[in-house]
C-alpha positions in Angstrom: 26.3 -26.5 8.8 23.7 -24.0 7.5 24.2 -20.3 7.8 21.0 -18.1 8.0 21.5 -14.4 7.1 18.4 -12.4 8.2 17.7 -8.8 7.3 17.4 -7.6 10.9 17.9 -8.9 14.4 14.2 -9.5 15.1 13.9 -11.9 12.2 17.1 -13.7 13.3 15.6 -14.2 16.7 12.4 -15.6 15.1 14.5 -18.0 13.1 16.4 -19.2 16.2 13.1 -19.9 18.0 11.7 -21.7 15.0 14.8 -23.9 14.5 14.8 -24.9 18.2 17.8 -26.7 19.7 20.5 -25.3 22.0 21.8 -22.1 20.5 24.7 -20.2 22.0 24.6 -16.4 21.6 27.8 -14.8 20.3 28.7 -11.2 19.4 26.7 -10.9 16.1 25.4 -14.4 15.7 23.7 -17.5 17.2 25.1 -21.0 16.8 23.9 -24.5 17.5 25.3 -27.9 16.5 23.9 -27.6 12.9 23.0 -24.0 12.3 24.3 -20.5 12.5 22.0 -17.5 12.5 23.2 -14.0 11.9 21.7 -10.8 10.7 22.2 -7.5 8.8 20.9 -4.2 10.1 19.1 -3.2 6.9 21.7 -2.3 4.2 25.1 -2.9 5.6 26.9 -2.7 2.2 26.9 0.4 0.0 28.5 1.6 -3.2 31.9 3.2 -3.0 32.2 6.9 -3.7 32.5 8.0 -7.4 36.2 8.7 -7.2 36.8 5.1 -6.4 35.4 4.1 -9.8 37.4 6.7 -11.6 39.9 9.2 -10.1 38.7 11.8 -12.5 35.4 11.9 -10.7 36.9 13.5 -7.7 36.8 16.9 -9.4 33.3 18.0 -10.4 33.5 18.6 -14.2 30.8 18.6 -16.8 33.1 16.6 -19.1 32.9 13.5 -16.9 29.1 13.3 -16.9 27.3 11.1 -16.8 29.2 9.2 -14.2 29.7 5.5 -14.8 29.2 3.6 -11.6 28.7 0.0 -12.8 29.7 -2.7 -12.1 29.1 -1.8 -8.5 32.1 -1.6 -6.2 30.9 -2.3 -2.7 32.1 -1.2 0.7 30.8 -1.7 4.2 28.5 0.9 5.7 30.8 2.6 8.3 28.3 2.1 11.2 28.0 -1.6 10.3 31.6 -2.5 9.6 31.9 -4.8 12.6 28.9 -6.8 11.6 30.0 -7.0 8.0 33.3 -8.5 9.2 31.4 -11.0 11.3 29.1 -12.1 8.5 32.0 -12.4 6.0 33.9 -14.6 8.5 30.8 -16.8 8.9 30.3 -17.2 5.2 33.9 -18.2 4.7 33.9 -20.8 7.6 35.0 -24.2 6.4 32.1 -26.0 8.2 29.4 -23.8 6.5 28.2 -25.8 3.6 25.0 -23.9 2.7 23.6 -20.4 3.2 20.0 -19.4 3.7 19.0 -16.0 2.5 16.5 -14.6 5.0 15.9 -11.1 3.7 12.4 -9.7 3.6 10.3 -11.1 0.8 10.6 -8.2 -1.6 13.1 -6.8 -4.1 14.9 -4.6 -1.5 15.2 -7.5 0.9 16.5 -9.7 -1.9 19.2 -7.1 -2.7 20.1 -6.5 0.9 21.5 -10.0 1.5 22.5 -10.8 -2.1 24.8 -7.8 -2.1 26.5 -9.1 1.0 27.0 -12.5 -0.6 28.4 -10.7 -3.7 30.8 -8.6 -1.6 32.0 -11.8 0.1 32.6 -13.5 -3.2 30.4 -16.4 -2.0 30.4 -19.6 -4.1 28.5 -21.8 -1.7 24.9 -22.9 -2.5 22.2 -20.5 -1.3 18.6 -21.2 -0.4 15.9 -18.6 0.1 13.3 -18.5 2.9 10.3 -16.3 2.5 8.9 -15.1 5.8 5.7 -13.1 5.4 4.3 -13.9 8.8 6.6 -13.8 11.9 4.6 -16.0 14.2 6.4 -19.2 15.3 4.2 -21.7 13.3 4.5 -19.5 10.2 8.3 -19.2 10.4 8.6 -23.0 11.0 6.5 -23.6 7.9 8.6 -21.2 5.8 11.8 -22.9 7.0 10.4 -26.2 5.9 9.8 -24.8 2.4 13.1 -23.4 1.3 13.6 -22.2 -2.3 16.6 -22.0 -4.5 17.9 -18.4 -4.3 18.7 -18.5 -8.0 15.0 -18.4 -8.6 15.0 -14.9 -7.3 17.8 -13.5 -9.4 15.3 -11.3 -11.3 14.1 -9.7 -8.1 17.7 -9.0 -7.2 18.6 -7.5 -10.5 15.5 -5.3 -10.4 16.5 -3.8 -7.1 20.2 -3.6 -8.2 19.2 -1.8 -11.4 17.1 0.7 -9.4 20.0 1.2 -6.9 22.6 1.8 -9.7 20.2 4.0 -11.7 19.5 6.1 -8.6 23.2 6.5 -7.9 24.1 7.5 -11.5 21.1 9.8 -11.8 21.6 11.4 -8.4 25.3 12.0 -8.6 25.3 13.0 -12.2 22.3 15.4 -12.1 23.5 16.9 -8.8 26.8 17.8 -10.4 25.1 18.9 -13.7 23.0 21.5 -11.8 25.6 22.5 -9.2 28.5 23.1 -11.6 26.8 25.9 -13.6 25.2 27.3 -10.4 28.6 27.7 -8.8 29.9 29.4 -11.9 27.2 32.0 -11.2 28.2 32.5 -7.6 26.0 29.9 -5.8 27.8 28.5 -2.8 25.8 25.4 -2.0 25.0 22.0 -3.6 21.8 21.6 -5.7 20.9 18.1 -4.7 18.9 16.2 -7.3 17.3 12.7 -6.8 14.9 10.5 -8.7 12.4 10.7 -5.9 13.3 13.8 -3.9 13.2 16.2 -6.8 9.7 15.3 -8.2 8.4 15.3 -4.6 9.9 18.7 -4.0 8.4 19.9 -7.3 4.9 18.7 -6.2 5.3 20.5 -2.9 6.4 23.7 -4.6 3.7 23.6 -7.2 1.0 23.0 -4.6 2.4 25.8 -2.4 2.4 28.2 -5.4 -1.1 27.2 -6.4 -2.4 27.8 -2.9 -0.6 31.2 -2.7 -2.1 32.2 -6.1 -5.5 30.7 -5.6 -8.5 32.9 -6.5 -12.0 31.9 -5.4 -14.3 31.0 -8.3 -17.8 29.7 -8.3 -19.4 26.9 -10.3 -23.0 26.2 -10.8 -25.3 23.2 -10.7 -29.0 23.0 -11.6 -31.7 21.1 -9.8 -35.0 20.5 -11.5 -38.2 20.4 -9.4 -40.8 18.4 -11.3 -44.4 17.7 -10.2 -46.4 14.7 -11.1 -49.8 14.7 -9.4 -49.2 15.2 -5.7 -45.6 14.0 -6.0 -42.7 16.4 -6.2 -39.5 15.0 -7.7 -36.1 16.7 -7.4 -33.6 15.7 -10.0 -30.0 16.8 -10.8 -29.0 18.4 -14.1 -26.9 16.2 -16.3 -24.6 18.3 -18.6 -25.1 17.7 -22.2 -22.5 17.5 -25.0 -22.6 21.3 -25.7 -22.7 22.6 -22.1 -19.9 25.2 -21.6 -18.0 23.2 -19.0 -14.5 24.0 -17.7 -12.8 21.0 -16.1 -16.3 19.4 -15.9 -17.7 22.4 -14.0 -20.2 25.0 -15.1 -18.7 28.4 -14.5 -20.9 30.5 -16.7 -23.6 32.0 -14.4 -25.3 33.8 -17.3 -25.7 30.5 -19.2 -27.0 28.7 -16.1 -29.5 31.5 -15.3 -30.6 31.6 -19.0 -31.0 27.9 -19.2 -33.0 27.7 -16.0 -35.3 30.5 -17.1 -35.9 28.9 -20.5 -36.9 25.6 -18.8 -39.2 27.1 -16.2 -42.7 25.8 -16.6 -41.9 23.6 -19.6 -43.4 20.0 -19.6 -41.0 17.2 -18.8 -40.9 13.5 -19.8 -39.7 10.6 -17.9 -37.4 8.9 -20.3 -36.4 5.9 -18.1 -37.2 4.5 -14.7 -35.8 1.3 -13.3 -35.3 -0.4 -10.0 -32.4 -2.8 -9.6 -31.2 -5.2 -6.9 -27.5 -4.6 -6.3 -24.7 -5.7 -4.0 -21.5 -4.2 -2.8 -18.6 -6.4 -1.8 -16.4 -5.6 1.2 -13.3 -3.5 0.6 -10.1 -5.5 0.0 -7.7 -6.0 2.8 -5.0 -3.3 3.1 -1.8 -2.9 1.3 0.6 -0.4 2.9 -0.4 2.7 0.8 -4.2 2.1 1.3 -3.6 1.6 5.0 -1.6 4.9 5.2 -4.4 6.7 3.4 -7.1 5.2 5.6 -5.2 6.1 8.9 -4.5 9.6 7.7 -8.1 10.2 6.7 -9.6 8.7 9.8 -7.0 9.5 12.5 -4.8 12.2 10.9 -1.9 9.8 11.2 1.2 10.4 9.0 2.3 7.9 6.5 5.6 7.4 8.3 3.9 6.9 11.7 1.6 4.3 10.2 4.6 2.5 8.7 6.5 2.6 12.0 3.5 1.2 13.9 3.0 -1.7 11.4 6.7 -2.5 11.8 6.1 -2.7 15.6 3.0 -4.8 15.1 4.9 -7.2 12.9 8.2 -7.5 14.7 7.4 -6.9 18.3 4.0 -8.4 18.6 4.0 -10.8 15.6 0.4 -9.6 15.2 0.4 -8.9 11.4 1.9 -10.3 8.2 4.5 -8.5 6.1 3.8 -4.8 6.5 5.4 -3.2 3.4 3.2 -5.1 1.0 1.9 -3.4 -2.2 -0.7 -6.2 -2.7 -4.3 -6.2 -1.6 -5.0 -9.9 -2.3 -4.5 -13.1 -0.4 -3.5 -16.6 -1.4 -5.8 -19.6 -1.4 -3.5 -21.1 1.2 -4.3 -18.2 3.5 -8.0 -18.9 3.0 -7.5 -22.5 4.3 -5.7 -21.0 7.3 -8.4 -18.4 8.0 -10.5 -20.4 10.6 -7.6 -20.2 13.1 -7.1 -16.5 12.6 -10.9 -15.8 12.9 -11.0 -17.8 16.0 -8.1 -16.0 17.6 -9.7 -12.6 16.8 -12.7 -13.4 18.9 -10.8 -12.1 21.9 -10.7 -8.7 20.2 -14.2 -8.7 18.8 -16.3 -10.7 21.3 -19.7 -9.4 19.8 -21.8 -11.7 17.7 -20.7 -11.3 14.1 -22.1 -12.8 10.9 -18.8 -14.5 9.9 -18.5 -17.6 7.9 -15.0 -18.9 7.3 -16.3 -20.9 4.3 -17.4 -17.6 2.7 -14.6 -16.7 0.2 -14.4 -13.1 -0.9 -12.7 -11.8 -4.1 -9.7 -11.0 -2.0 -8.6 -14.6 -2.0 -7.0 -15.0 -5.4 -3.6 -16.5 -5.7 -3.3 -15.3 -9.3 -3.3 -11.7 -8.1 -0.8 -12.2 -5.3 2.6 -10.5 -6.0 5.8 -11.0 -4.0 3.6 -10.4 -0.9 0.0 -10.7 0.2 -2.2 -8.1 1.7 -1.5 -7.0 5.3 -3.7 -9.1 7.6 -3.7 -10.2 11.3 -2.0 -13.4 12.3 -3.2 -15.9 14.8 -0.9 -14.3 17.4 -3.4 -11.8 18.7 -2.0 -9.1 21.1 -3.7 -7.8 24.2 -5.2 -4.7 22.5 -5.6 -3.0 25.8 -1.9 -3.1 26.3 -1.2 -1.4 22.9 -0.9 2.3 22.6 -3.8 4.2 21.2 -2.2 4.5 17.8 -1.1 0.9 17.8 -4.6 -0.2 18.7 -6.2 1.9 16.0 -3.8 0.5 13.3 -4.3 -3.0 14.4 -8.0 -2.8 14.6 -8.2 -1.3 11.1 -6.2 -4.2 9.7 -8.2 -6.8 11.6 -11.6 -5.3 10.7 -10.7 -5.2 7.0 -9.7 -8.9 7.2 -12.8 -10.0 9.0 -15.2 -8.4 6.5 -13.9 -10.8 3.9 -16.0 -13.4 5.6 -19.2 -11.3 6.1 -22.1 -11.0 3.7 -22.1 -8.4 1.0 -24.2 -5.2 1.5 -27.4 -5.6 -0.4 -29.6 -2.7 -1.6 -32.1 -1.7 -4.1 -31.4 1.3 -6.4 -34.0 3.2 -8.3 -33.0 5.6 -11.1 -35.1 8.0 -13.1 -34.1 9.9 -16.2 -36.1 13.1 -17.1 -36.0 15.2 -20.2 -37.0 18.8 -20.1 -36.5 20.8 -23.2 -33.0 20.2 -24.4 -31.7 19.3 -21.0 -31.5 16.0 -19.1 -32.0 15.4 -15.4 -31.6 12.4 -13.2 -32.6 11.2 -9.8 -31.4 8.2 -7.8 -32.2 6.7 -4.5 -31.2 3.6 -2.6 -32.7 1.5 0.1 -30.5 -0.9 2.0 -32.0 -4.4 2.3 -29.1 -6.0 4.1 -26.3 -4.0 5.7 -24.0 -7.0 5.5 -20.3 -6.2 6.3 -21.2 -2.5 6.6 -23.0 -3.0 9.9 -19.6 -3.9 11.3 -17.2 -1.8 9.3 -19.3 1.3 8.8 -20.4 3.1 5.7 -17.7 5.7 5.6 -15.1 3.2 4.4 -16.9 2.2 1.3 -16.9 4.0 -2.1 -20.1 3.5 -3.9 -19.6 6.1 -6.7 -21.9 9.1 -7.2 -23.9 10.3 -4.3 -27.5 9.1 -4.1 -30.4 9.8 -1.9 -30.6 7.1 0.8 -33.8 8.4 2.3 -36.5 5.8 2.3 -39.2 8.3 1.4 -37.3 9.4 -1.6 -36.8 5.8 -2.6 -40.5 5.0 -2.3 -41.4 8.2 -4.3 -39.1 7.3 -7.2 -40.3 3.7 -7.2 -43.7 5.0 -8.2 -42.5 6.9 -11.3 -43.2 5.4 -14.7 -42.0 6.4 -18.1 -44.0 8.9 -20.1 
């Protein structure tokens, strides 16, 4: 009998559906003739309080710092005590011969189930299933490709080390700051944490900077050069000895003096070139880039974006693993792309220049980490039934997937370098020859470096310029 331990109920339900057969629902698990499926609710095991490691830790004293909280002593999370008891009983059942770890495919998911097995004192063999995509075919495929859980011990130890370090640092530093503060009459607790304290510092520093901000001006120079009937506008390029502060010219007198000294002087075109260039589509999203995109375009908070991706993954099975830190996809996902592209036609019925044989730089198994980028699955939801926010997040993910199969944006770029006196000036212009993916995705999502003039007349003008 195999026992599957999932990270959360939704994944347990997916495993039950993928396994098939006649499962009976019990209070906290499902069971068939040859399999049991149960689940955690996130972390259901936690470290015991410091005084359980050493009775001396009960009193807050500087002499006991730093606290020593390893090896970890576990206890059930109070709100999950009943489910912990259920899982321990299932692990220890005589007919259970093998356990399948079904935590999320990341270090925290690895720790979450492994710590339960550790707490249970498990000695039975453990397999690992990695479910990135919660659609039925993908879960079935993952279940047919079980790994040895021992291969993921490094991932477990990584998460465990972070967890222990956070506890030691948080408890110890909180006491280290609070003890002297109370000696000076402070009545509260000065809470310190590895993440919370730096974030608080960033907020305080930014708030103080805003409160103390004083307006200041910086200056740029634009050269207007005439060649026959043509007038060329070029931007000043600061030289080695320009008096810049944080790469900005703040000295108005210097700017005025330099401009006056250059007025009427002859200028020379040092270089002029026209190049054919291409811009590849942006990579598919990882979580952070998706959160940044949704905030910039829809003013959506990072937490809301995360919550919506969780819904899209668990409720609708519409996207792959949503907490990914990776923007690349595997070669296997490239081979599966025709089915996903075909499914997305219901969302994007317009004619699109998509070729499933076109392989973008996003498909690179060597750059895939524990996860792949966040992409749509072949289980496409009815976008009209989604909330506005859900639809916006889903469409952003789907669009950034589809552009991987669209042509690159092609353009010509002309650049001119002009020398006037001791100062340098430059002008650039671009002309799009093929919008490629940008016709679908839009120009606002691409980052093409410094701003250039995209006006066709400016492009044609600069193309006529020759050196000399």
